[in-house]
C-alpha positions in Angstrom: 116.9 73.9 147.6 114.5 75.3 150.1 116.7 73.7 152.7 119.6 75.3 151.5 117.9 78.9 151.6 117.1 78.3 155.1 120.6 77.1 156.0 122.0 80.4 154.5 119.9 82.4 157.1 116.4 82.6 156.0 114.6 81.8 159.3 111.1 82.5 158.2 108.9 83.0 154.9 105.7 84.9 155.1 104.6 84.2 151.7 105.7 81.6 148.9 104.0 82.8 145.5 103.9 79.9 143.0 101.8 78.8 139.9 100.7 75.5 140.7 103.9 73.4 141.2 102.8 70.1 142.4 104.2 69.1 145.7 105.7 72.5 146.6 103.2 73.4 149.2 103.9 70.3 151.3 107.9 70.7 150.9 107.5 74.5 152.2 105.4 73.3 155.0 108.3 71.0 156.2 110.8 73.9 155.9 108.8 76.7 157.1 105.6 75.6 158.9 104.1 79.1 158.9 104.4 80.1 155.4 101.3 80.8 153.4 101.3 79.4 149.8 99.9 81.9 147.4 99.0 81.2 143.8 100.9 83.9 141.2 98.1 86.2 140.2 100.2 87.4 137.3 100.2 83.8 135.9 96.5 83.3 136.4 95.8 86.5 134.4 98.4 85.6 131.6 97.0 82.0 131.5 93.4 83.6 131.1 94.7 85.5 128.1 96.3 82.5 126.5 93.1 80.6 126.5 91.1 83.4 125.1 90.8 85.1 121.6 92.9 88.3 121.3 89.6 90.3 120.5 88.2 89.7 123.7 91.4 90.6 126.1 90.2 94.0 126.9 86.8 93.0 128.0 88.1 90.1 129.8 90.7 92.2 131.6 87.7 94.3 132.9 85.9 91.3 134.0 89.1 89.6 135.8 90.1 92.7 137.7 87.2 92.7 140.3 88.2 89.1 141.3 92.0 90.0 142.3 91.1 93.4 143.6 88.2 92.3 145.7 88.0 93.6 149.3 87.4 90.0 150.5 87.2 86.4 149.5 83.4 86.8 149.5 83.5 89.7 147.3 86.0 87.8 145.1 83.9 84.7 144.7 80.9 87.1 143.7 82.9 88.4 141.0 84.2 85.0 140.1 80.5 83.8 139.7 79.9 86.9 137.5 82.8 85.9 135.3 81.6 82.4 135.0 78.1 83.5 134.0 79.6 85.8 131.3 82.4 83.6 130.0 81.7 80.1 131.0 80.2 78.8 127.9 82.6 80.5 125.6 85.9 79.8 127.5 85.2 77.1 130.2 89.0 76.4 130.4 89.3 79.9 132.0 86.8 79.3 134.7 88.5 76.0 135.4 91.8 77.6 135.6 90.6 80.1 138.4 88.6 77.4 140.0 91.4 74.9 140.4 93.5 77.8 141.8 91.1 79.4 144.1 92.0 77.9 147.4 95.7 79.2 147.0 94.5 82.3 145.2 92.4 83.9 148.2 94.9 84.0 151.0 96.3 87.4 150.0 92.8 88.9 150.1 93.0 88.9 153.9 96.0 91.4 153.8 96.5 95.2 153.4 96.6 96.6 150.0 100.5 97.2 150.6 101.1 93.6 151.0 98.9 92.6 147.9 100.9 94.9 145.7 104.1 92.9 146.8 102.4 89.7 146.3 100.8 90.7 142.9 103.6 92.5 141.3 106.6 90.3 139.9 107.5 92.8 137.0 110.8 93.7 138.6 111.9 90.1 138.8 110.7 88.9 135.6 112.2 92.0 134.1 115.7 91.0 135.5 115.3 87.3 134.5 114.6 88.6 131.0 117.8 90.5 131.0 119.5 87.6 132.1 118.2 85.5 129.1 119.0 88.1 126.5 122.5 88.4 127.8 123.0 84.4 127.6 121.4 84.2 124.4 123.6 86.9 122.8 126.6 85.0 124.1 125.6 81.5 123.3 128.5 79.7 125.0 130.4 79.9 128.2 133.7 78.2 128.6 133.3 78.1 132.3 131.0 78.5 135.0 133.0 81.5 136.5 132.4 83.3 132.9 128.6 82.8 133.1 128.4 84.1 136.7 130.5 87.2 135.6 128.2 87.9 132.7 125.2 87.6 135.2 126.8 89.8 137.6 127.6 92.5 134.8 123.9 92.5 133.9 122.8 93.0 137.4 125.0 95.8 137.9 124.2 97.4 134.9 120.6 98.0 136.3 122.0 100.7 138.9 125.5 101.7 137.7 125.7 104.6 140.1 124.0 102.9 143.1 121.5 105.8 143.4 118.6 103.7 142.4 118.9 101.6 145.2 117.7 104.4 147.6 114.7 104.9 145.5 113.9 101.3 145.5 114.4 101.1 149.2 111.9 104.1 149.8 109.2 102.3 147.7 109.3 99.3 150.1 108.6 101.4 153.2 104.6 101.2 152.9 105.0 97.4 152.5 107.4 97.1 155.4 105.0 98.9 157.8 102.2 96.8 156.7 104.4 93.4 157.2 105.8 94.8 160.7 102.0 95.3 161.9 100.7 92.0 160.3 103.3 89.8 161.3 104.3 91.7 164.7 105.2 88.3 166.3 107.5 87.1 163.3 108.8 90.3 161.8 112.5 90.7 163.2 112.5 94.7 163.2 109.3 94.8 165.2 111.1 93.0 168.3 113.2 95.8 169.1 114.1 99.4 168.3 117.7 99.1 167.9 117.9 100.3 164.3 118.5 97.2 162.5 117.7 97.3 158.7 116.7 94.1 157.0 116.5 92.7 153.6 113.5 91.6 152.2 114.2 89.8 149.0 111.8 88.0 146.6 113.8 85.1 145.5 112.9 83.8 142.2 112.8 79.7 142.3 111.8 78.2 139.0 108.1 78.9 138.8 107.9 80.4 142.3 108.9 83.2 144.1 109.8 83.6 148.1 109.0 86.5 150.2 111.3 86.2 153.1 112.3 87.6 156.4 116.1 87.4 156.3 119.1 88.1 158.5 119.9 91.7 159.2 122.2 93.2 156.9 123.3 96.5 158.4 123.1 98.5 161.6 121.7 102.2 161.0 122.9 104.5 163.5 120.4 106.0 165.9 119.6 109.6 165.6 119.7 111.5 168.9 
């Protein structure tokens, strides 16, 4: 599937966010050699809560936050050691969960806050997937593949029926786009020239992973004199 995405025009992928799918990092390296594989922070946090009693969730949440908001990998390691000292005896599985994912958890800590927010937050994607699931479950059966696709299309359109929301969503991306343009100056398409090209930056949900990609230019924005 990754090869299909590349063949459709996705020439580069900065980050691939996943939750430990075996073999995926190696496959990604074959398709996009420069891609950074990043463990999904949201899944790590949710996995931690699943392993803990609900009465400890608030306290555990406070102790986890210094790890994924740490200013550097070293600071994250210190926060993890503190978590281990406090919760290791009661919930060793949580410590093992973070320990096993550590090498693929820390890459995003080397980047700006704006980039971290893009990597950490998958709420928009999961919200859309949840809407798809509800729509499919409500109908139960589709006579053809075309009717199923039409159902998903209508669900997608219902998120922004007037088209005005797209402008707001685009503006929210501006700080992240600037951070990507600086950090990946040699790979960021729009940073190579000043001809007014506008680029699409989709997060593509692929099973238990999400791709943050640098795609082909979509539209040409007129220059202002």
